[in-house]
N, C-alpha and C positions, 0 to 999 in steps of 0.2 A: 380747581380743572379750569379748562376751560371753558368760556360761555357761547364762542362762536367759533366754527372749523378752522384753520390755517392756511393761509394764502398758498397759491402755489409754490412760492419761490422759497417759502419757508418749509412747505415739506418735501420739497425737492432737500435743501438746509438738512430737514432728519434725518435723510434715507443717508444723505452721504454722513452725516456722524457717525450710524450706526454700522457704515459699511465698514468703516474705520474702525472700528471696535470689534464688530464680531469678524469680520474677513481678515483684518490687519493687525488684531489684534491689539492696535494700541489702548490705550486708559481713556474714559472717556473722557477728561479734563484736558486731555491733549487734542483731540477730536476737536470739542470745541475751539479750543487758542487755532487749529489749524482751519477750519472751517467761516473762523468770524474773522479773522487776520484780515484787514484791509476793508472791509465790508460795512460800510455806515449804517448800523442797523437798530433804531430806535432800542431803550432798553427795555418797551414793554415787549417790542418783535422778541429781541432778543431772551427774553423771560419764558415768554410763552417756545418757542423752539424748543429750551433746557428742560422745562416743564413736560414737554412730550416725549420727549428723548428718555429723561430721564423716566417716565409711568410706562414706555414701552421695553424700558431694561426691567426695570422691575419684578415685571409680570408678561416676562417674553414667551416665555412658553404659552402662557394662556392668546397670549395675542395669535401666536404662530397657529395656534390650533385654531384659533375663530379662524382664521385666513384660509386656512390648509396649504401651509409652507413649512419648510425650514428656516431656523436661522439663518445658516449658509447660505440660503438664495435671496436676501434681503435687496440684494445690487441689481437683479432682477426680477424679485415679484414685491419691493420695498411701497409701487403703489398699494398692491392689493394688502400689503401690511396697514398701513397709514390707514386704509378703508375700514377695514377691520376693526381699526381703534377707534376711530370717528362715528362707530356704527354702537360700538360698547358701549358710548360714555353719550348715544342721543344725540349725536350735531351731525350739520348736513354735511356730505360730503365735498372734501377740496374741488374746486375746478380744476383739476388736471388733465393737460392737452391732450396726455395717451394713460387711459388707466386702466387698472385689473379689478373688472365690479365684483360680487358677492352674490348671490343671490341671497334673498333676506330670508326665505324659510330654511335653508341652511344653514344659515350664520345662527338663527333662535334654535336649530337642533341642538345644533355643535353648544351653543353658550349653554343650554338647558343641560348638558351633558357635563359639560366642565363645572356647573354649581354644584356636582354631587362628588365631583372629587376634589376636596380641601386642599390638596399640595398643589395641585395644576392650576387653581384658582388664585391660589394666592403666588403663584408667578415663582414656584420652590422645585428647585430642577432636584430630582430625584438624589441623587448621590447626599445632598444638603440636607434633604427630609430625613434618609435615614441615619444619617450622623447627627439632627438635631433629636429624632426621636430615642437614638442611644443615649444620647449623654442628658437629654433634659426632660423624659418620657413626659408626664402628662402636660408639665408645662409649655413645651414646644410649641402647640398647636398656636397658642396664643402671640409665641415672639413670632410663630411663621409669617402668620396675619398681619402681624404688627409691620414687621420688616416690609412688609408690602406696600407700605403708606411715605406717600411723601413726606419728606423729611421739613421739621420745621427751622425756619430760621432765626438762631441767637447773638443775640453782640454780648460781648464780656467786658461792661466796665473796666475803663484803667483807671484804678482809683491812686494812682501815681499823677492824674492830673484835673482827675471830678469826681463827683457822687452819681450814681446812679440816675437820682431825682431829677439834675441840674443837667449829665446826659440827657433823659428824657424831653427834657424841656427844650434843649437846643437842638436834639434830630426834629420836634415837629414842627418846628418852626423851618426846618429845611425840608416840609411836606414826609417825615418818616414816624408813623403812628409808631410806638410800640407799647406793652405792657410787662408788669414786675413779673416774676416770675419765682413760686412759691417753694422757701425752701433752697434757694439758688440768689445770696445778696445778690451778686454782683450780675446779675443774669436781666436782659431785658429781651423780650420777643419780640421781634416785627413783624408787626400785622396787616401791611400796608403793601402793596407793590412798588419796591423803588431802589432809584441804583443807589446801592448803601456805601460806595467805594467813590464816588462823584462830589459827596459833602463836605464840607467843609470839617464838618465835625471829624471825619478819620480822616482827613489830610491834617488835621492838628494833634492826631493819635489821641482822641478820648477813649476810642474802641475796636477792639476787633472779632472779626465773627468767630465766632466758635461756642460747636455744642453747651447748653448747659450741663451736660452729663459730665465733658469732659474739664469742665469749669469746676464739678465736682470733687473730681480725681484731682486734679492742681490743691483745690482746698486743704483734701486731706493730708497735706503736704506742713502745713500750719509751719509756715517757715515764722522765725522773730527776727522785727530788726540785731543785724551785728550776727548773724549764725550766717556758719561757713555749709553752703548748699551745694548740692550737686544733681546736675538732670543729666542723667547719662548717657540716655538715649532722645535727648533734647527734638531731634530733628529741622523744621524750620522753628519749632521756638512758641509755640502756644502754650504750653503749660509754663516753659521756662518764662513769660511774662506774665503769665500771674501769679507765677513766685517769688519775682522781683518787685511787683505793689504789694504781696505780703510782706518782704524785709522792708516798704516804705524808702528802699534804696539804699539800704543799709547793711554794713558785711558784704559779704563774698560770694558771689553766684558762678557756679560752673558752668558751663553748659558743653556738653560733649556728644559728639557722633561720630563715626566711620565714617559719614561722606561732608564734602570741606564744601559742596555747591548749597547744601541745607544750611550749613552753622555761617556762610556769605549771608544766606536770605533771614536766619535770626540778625544779624547784625543792623540791617535796616528795619528792619520789622523794631528794633531794640532802641534805635536813633529817633525815629518817628514817636513810640512810646514814652520818652526820656525815664527808660529804662538802666541807667549808666554802671548800675554794678554788675552786669554783665558779660563774663569772661569767654569767649568760646576757645574747645582746644577739638583737633583731632583725635580720636583714638586711632593712633597710626601701629600700636600694639600692644601685648599684655604689658608690656613694661609701663605705659600710660595708668592705666590701673592701678599697678602696684607702686608705683611715684607717689600714690593716693591715702595708702593702707591705713585705715583709725586717723581719717584725717576731719571727715564731714560728719557734722553735724544731723544733716538729712542728705539723704537720697535718694532719689524717686530714678526708679526703673518702669519705665513706658515701654514694655520690653515690642518685638518685631511680634508681629500674631496672625494671624488667619481675617482677622477684619470682619467678624461674622456676626457684630452688634452695629457694625455702623452700613447694613448692606442698602438700607435708605437711603442716606446717601452717597453709596458710591457701588450703586445697581450692578454694574458691569463685571466688578469679580464672580460674582456669581458664574456667571458666562465664563472664566478665563481658571478660574481655578478649581482642582482635586481633589481627592478627598485626599492622595496620597503627598501630600503638599502639607496637611498635619502634621504627622509623625518630626518632619522634618523641623518644624519650628518650632513643636515642644522641645526637642532637643535643644536646640537654641536658645532658648529663654531658659531652661535649667541650666545651661551654661553659663550664660549671661545672670543669671542671679548669683550662684555661687562666684562667680569670678569677681564682679561687679562690688558683692557683696561686702569686700573685705574695705572698703572705704569709708564703710559705719565707723565712728569711733566705739567707746562704750556708752553706756546712756543713749547713742546718738538713734535715729529710728528712720528703718529700712521703708521704703513705699513702694510696693509690687503693683503694676497695673498693666493691662489689658484693653483693647476695644473688641473684645471677645466673649460672648456669655457662655461660652463652652467649656464647662467645669475641668473638664483635661486640660484646658492651659488656665486654670484661674486657679482654683482653692487647691486641687490634686498636687498643682504643680509649688503653692508653699506648703501643705504637710511634706511633701518628699523633702523638700527645702530645709522644715525643719526639724524631722528626723532624723538628717544627717550634718546639721550643724545647733547641736543643746547650746551655742554660747549665743542665739537669738530663741527669746520669746513670743508668740500669738500676743499683738493686742485683739485688733479685730479687722475682720471685712465687711466688705456690702459687694454685692449685684445690682448693679446700675438696669433695671428691666427697662427692654423698648415699651414693651405694650402696658407695664403699669404706671410707665411715667412720662410716655411719650417723647423723649429725651434718645439719641441714639443709645445702643447699650455698650457700657464698660464693666470692668473689673478691676477693684481695688482691696489690698491688704495691707495692714503695716506689722512690724514687726520691728522690736528692738533689743537691739546687742545689750545682752548682759555681763560679760565677758570676754577677752582677748580669744 
């Protein structure tokens, strides 16, 4: 967290970013892009702004309670919210020309009351706390608290170009300090405030920024050189690129998605990373899937999900989503799992994954699929806990096709 208060200009930027997210419904990354565009901000100051905005969104209801305001009032009462944030963290208030103050006694009373309401103190909206309690029971409070923490920064070493030790040394020479991550061979954790994407190492394609939990999901594919592998919900391709490195650039790796712009982004990243065995294909209709029936040694289905395992990285989702969205996603996951599994050949392996920690999207989906599809057998599964790992939260399960 910060060791000094925000400047007046940075405080205004935080308020403007939050206004776009909360009042206009824009994703946080787009709000950053919009407000940072054209500004000559030092990387350190940009990092300070994103740190404060992210923390405010991770525990928005707490900070609004301390400021005695509603989230919808951010544009009008933004300075009051920022003052509450600075008071909570024991920082001097920002020196704004116009500001709405908070009485210290009132703040102290509200803070003491908030500490007695743990879901509020963890920044958890009521709908999410009810869902987490129903789905995870006694495991939920620890996950809820972990999701209120700031995310760590992790890199995935591009094994097509270098090894982790080599990357660590190159980054150190560029002023980026990292450390190895236990249990994730390709991961480095960034432990310094550094502009990663301005480094020569990034421009040379030596690494991608990717959460360590996400790297574990990709590692579970266990693709070998010469295999035919399909990443059927590839998105912008973080896991696709990791799989390409597993394959040492040998064999056929097909990246598929329903949105062309994501595949175009993947192509650019693949060129930078030297992943030349990746082919992209737009899923235009169900015929795209049917043509690939029984052809793949591995199929990764990183399906659309609630994203409830990655809320510390995408905190705005807590205030945009509703519980009504989950049943729609669960049905979509079921449909994708049933349809796309046809691409796995006999003895091939299907890997089902989400960035959620809710059983309804995870093991319950797998169990329902296996009950309806006896030609697949269960191999293993894992839930990557936010609280236990310090990573983002994910789920993965592996199933093998035993007959047509």
